[in-house]
N, C-alpha and C positions, 0 to 999 in steps of 0.2 A: 727442960731443954732435948732429952732426949725422945719423951712422945712423941716432941715439933721434929728431928728426921728423923723419925723411922715409921710418920704422917707423910713428911716427905720427900721421903725413897717410895711408900705404896705409892703414892701421887704418881711419882716418876713412872716407875713404875707401870701401871695401867695403863696410858699417857703414849709411852713407847708403841703398847695392842691394841689399841686405837684406829679402827679404818683413818684411812686418806675419807678429807670432804667430796660428796660428790662437785661435780664439776660438769655444768648444763650444756644438752646435745642440742645442737645443731641438724637440719637438716638439709638440701638444698630447696625445697622449695617451700613456698608459704601463699596459704589461703584464707586472702580478705573477703569476709563475707558480708553477704547486701543487707542491705538495713538501712532504713532514713538517713537519706547524707550518706553512703558508704558504713555509718559504725555501726557497723553488727559484730564485726570483734576482728582479728587477728588469731591466723596460727600456722606457726612456723617450722611444721610439723614430720611433712609428707617430702618420701624417698624421693619421690619422681612424678611426675607434671603430671599423670592419668591415677596416679591416687588422690592427688592432688581436685584434680576434675570432680575423681568419682564422686569426690563430698563436696561440690557440691555446687553437684546436679544435683536441679529442681529445689536444692531453698536460694539460691542464689547465690551474686560471690564473684570473685577468679582469683584466677592463677599467676602468683610469679617467682619468679625466682628470686633465693633469702640473697640479699646481698653480707651476711657477716657469714655466714656460710663460705670454708673456706677449703673443706676437702678431707676426703685422709689424710696425715700425718704418717711423707713417704718415708722411708731411712733408704739410705742410696749405702749399698759398700760399696766400698771402693777396690777398683776396679783393678786385675791380679795383670798382672805386663809380663806379655812372654817373655821372655830372653828366646831370641832365637839365633843361631849359631851360622 
């Protein structure tokens, strides 16, 4: 019984220091690569339209906005009221 409790305590302590799970990163532009019937693949890993166009240049395809991109998370700071006398 003591060994089981000790093992559970060690497991809990180890789990507390594990890094959080990775999150998917979304970017604002997607490249739809050429191919037969437009099935060449899709990559939504481009920061700018120019970067996307440079990638598809010469290999065929087109660029479009990523509909799942929400932009950077904005933190709104509360405004301080200025008291006027």
